[in-house]
C-alpha positions in Angstrom: 0.0 -0.1 0.1 2.8 2.4 0.9 4.6 1.6 -2.4 1.4 2.5 -4.3 1.2 5.9 -2.4 4.7 6.8 -3.5 4.0 6.0 -7.0 1.3 8.5 -6.9 4.2 11.1 -7.1 5.1 9.6 -10.5 1.5 9.7 -11.5 1.5 13.5 -10.4 4.1 14.0 -13.2 2.0 12.1 -15.7 -1.0 14.5 -14.5 1.0 17.5 -15.1 2.0 16.5 -18.6 -1.6 15.8 -19.4 -2.8 19.2 -17.9 -0.2 20.8 -19.8 -1.1 19.6 -22.9 -5.0 20.4 -22.3 -4.1 23.8 -21.2 -2.2 24.5 -24.2 -5.1 23.4 -26.2 -7.5 25.5 -24.2 -5.1 28.5 -24.4 -4.5 28.4 -28.1 -7.5 26.7 -29.7 -10.7 27.4 -27.4 -9.9 30.7 -26.0 -7.6 32.0 -28.8 -5.1 33.6 -26.4 -1.4 34.5 -27.2 1.9 32.7 -26.1 2.3 34.7 -23.0 -1.3 35.0 -21.9 -2.5 33.0 -19.0 -5.9 31.2 -18.8 -7.3 33.5 -16.3 -7.2 36.3 -19.1 -10.0 34.6 -20.9 -12.3 35.4 -18.2 -14.6 33.5 -16.1 -14.3 30.3 -18.1 -10.5 30.6 -18.0 -10.7 30.9 -14.3 -12.9 27.6 -14.5 -10.4 25.7 -16.5 -7.5 26.6 -14.6 -9.2 25.4 -11.4 -10.2 22.1 -13.1 -6.4 21.5 -14.6 -5.1 22.1 -10.9 -7.5 19.7 -9.6 -6.3 17.2 -12.2 -2.7 17.7 -11.1 -3.6 17.6 -7.3 -5.6 14.5 -7.8 -2.8 11.9 -7.5 -1.1 13.7 -4.4 -4.4 13.3 -2.6 -4.9 9.8 -3.6 -1.3 9.3 -2.4 -2.0 10.6 1.0 -5.1 8.4 1.3 -3.1 5.4 0.5 -0.5 6.4 2.9 -3.0 6.7 5.5 -4.2 3.1 4.6 -0.8 1.8 4.8 -0.1 3.0 8.2 -3.6 1.5 9.5 -2.2 -1.7 7.8 1.0 -1.5 9.9 3.7 0.1 7.5 4.2 3.2 9.8 7.4 4.5 8.9 7.0 4.0 5.0 3.4 4.9 5.0 4.3 8.3 7.0 6.9 9.0 4.4 4.5 8.6 1.7 2.1 11.0 3.3 4.6 13.5 3.7 6.0 13.3 0.1 2.6 13.3 -1.4 1.4 16.2 0.9 4.5 18.1 0.1 4.0 17.8 -3.8 0.4 18.7 -3.3 1.2 21.7 -1.2 3.8 22.8 -3.8 1.3 22.7 -6.9 -1.4 24.3 -5.0 0.8 27.3 -3.9 2.4 27.9 -7.2 -0.4 27.7 -9.7 -2.7 29.4 -7.4 0.3 32.4 -7.0 0.6 32.2 -10.9 -3.2 32.6 -11.5 -3.4 35.5 -9.0 -0.3 37.2 -9.5 0.5 36.2 -13.2 
């Protein structure tokens, strides 16, 4: 269980790549924004798209935290705790950096 929790860090990388591809498509094709423009410059729908992309990127670490908690309950205390801390750090980093970029662009 704890190993699966740590694998969620790798899944976060995959989710970030997928979110980047979707975000680029939204930026250039759907919202017709320039290269240096953020999704938030597209108005309300840009904010909705940005929040959904952030949720896509944060979903694997949140799942990893849940798996780490389950691993701790099953007796893998140290490995489960490590997995929880790593996933929490990744999720926190993603939320703060993306939110700061959206707010302060």
